[in-house]
C-alpha positions as CSV (number, residue, x, y, z in Angstrom):
1,M,0.1,0.3,-0.1
2,E,1.4,3.5,-1.0
3,L,1.1,5.9,2.0
4,T,2.5,9.4,0.1
5,P,0.1,10.9,-1.6
6,L,0.3,11.6,-5.2
7,V,0.0,15.6,-6.1
8,P,-0.3,16.9,-9.6
9,A,2.2,18.6,-11.1
10,G,2.8,22.3,-10.6
11,R,1.5,22.4,-7.0
12,Q,3.3,23.7,-4.2
13,V,4.2,20.9,-1.6
14,I,5.7,21.5,1.9
15,E,8.7,19.7,1.9
16,R,10.4,21.1,5.1
17,Y,9.9,23.4,8.0
18,A,12.5,24.3,10.5
19,A,13.1,27.1,12.5
20,S,15.2,28.7,9.9
21,G,12.7,29.0,7.1
22,F,10.5,26.2,4.8
23,R,11.3,24.1,1.4
24,V,8.3,24.7,-0.7
25,S,8.0,22.7,-4.4
26,G,12.2,23.1,-4.0
27,A,12.6,26.4,-3.4
28,V,13.7,28.0,0.2
29,Y,11.8,30.7,2.3
30,A,13.5,32.3,5.2
31,G,10.6,33.6,7.1
32,P,6.8,32.9,7.3
33,V,4.9,31.7,4.2
34,L,1.6,31.8,2.7
35,V,1.4,29.0,0.7
36,F,-1.3,27.9,-2.1
37,P,-1.6,25.3,-4.2
38,D,-0.2,27.4,-6.9
39,L,2.2,29.4,-5.1
40,T,4.0,30.2,-2.3
41,M,5.0,33.5,-1.3
42,L,6.5,35.1,2.0
43,W,4.5,36.6,4.4
44,A,4.4,39.7,7.0
45,G,2.6,37.2,9.7
46,A,4.1,38.3,12.8
47,E,1.2,40.2,14.0
48,L,-1.9,37.8,12.9
49,T,-4.6,40.5,12.0
50,A,-7.2,40.3,9.2
51,G,-5.2,42.9,7.3
52,S,-1.9,40.4,7.1
53,L,-4.0,37.8,5.9
54,V,-5.6,40.3,3.1
55,P,-3.5,38.0,0.6
56,V,-5.4,34.9,1.2
57,V,-8.6,36.9,0.8
58,A,-7.5,38.3,-2.5
59,H,-6.0,34.8,-3.8
60,G,-9.4,33.8,-4.3
61,G,-10.6,30.2,-4.5
62,V,-9.2,28.9,-0.9
63,E,-12.3,27.6,1.5
64,L,-9.6,26.4,4.2
65,L,-6.8,28.5,5.6
66,L,-4.6,26.5,8.0
67,L,-2.8,28.7,10.3
68,G,0.2,27.3,11.7
69,L,1.2,29.3,14.9
70,G,4.8,28.4,15.5
71,R,5.6,25.2,18.4
72,H,1.9,25.5,20.1
73,M,-1.5,26.1,18.9
74,A,-3.3,29.2,20.6
75,P,-7.1,30.4,19.6
76,V,-7.7,32.4,17.1
77,A,-9.2,35.9,17.3
78,A,-13.1,35.8,16.9
79,G,-12.5,39.0,14.8
80,L,-9.9,37.9,12.7
81,R,-12.3,34.4,12.0
82,A,-15.4,36.5,11.5
83,A,-13.5,38.4,9.2
84,L,-12.4,35.3,7.1
85,K,-15.9,33.6,7.5
86,A,-17.4,36.8,5.9
87,S,-14.8,35.8,2.8
88,G,-15.9,32.4,2.8
89,I,-12.7,31.0,4.6
90,V,-12.7,28.9,7.7
91,V,-9.7,28.8,9.4
92,E,-8.1,26.3,11.4
93,P,-5.2,27.2,13.9
94,M,-2.6,24.3,14.7
95,D,1.4,24.0,15.6
96,T,2.9,25.2,12.2
97,G,4.4,21.4,12.1
98,A,0.7,20.1,11.9
99,A,-0.4,22.7,9.5
100,C,2.4,21.8,6.9
101,R,1.2,18.0,7.2
102,T,-2.4,18.8,6.8
103,Y,-1.8,21.2,4.0
104,N,0.2,18.7,2.1
105,V,-3.0,15.8,2.4
106,L,-5.3,18.0,1.5
107,L,-3.9,19.4,-1.8
108,A,-3.4,16.1,-2.8
109,E,-7.3,15.3,-2.0
110,E,-7.1,18.9,-4.3
111,R,-9.2,20.7,-1.8
112,R,-9.0,24.6,-2.1
113,V,-6.9,24.9,0.7
114,A,-4.1,27.2,2.2
115,A,-1.7,27.9,4.7
116,A,-0.2,30.7,6.8
117,L,3.0,29.2,8.0
118,L,5.2,31.3,10.8
119,L,8.2,29.7,11.9
120,P,8.5,27.0,14.5
121,I,10.4,28.6,17.1
């Protein structure tokens, strides 16, 4: 039985995460990132606000945002959750490692997912 998910070509797969950054589909990012199925970009997410997540809303097509909050999970402010929900996006906070793994599985299932990832420090 094959347990490695098959991901369509051209998709952004999270290959590695560490305190120094992320490797996504062969490219290295030294800082927080936003990962979409078709695009990865550096993210100024140190201050978690609706404004810092505007690129997720602007990208379009995202139904689920996995929010990797570093080494430990924390609740998301009700206002931030409501702002994303108004745009049709459900947010799921978790530690960064769990967010990376969950993103890859959902990507392989061709779900409309994105990940906003803080460094796991």
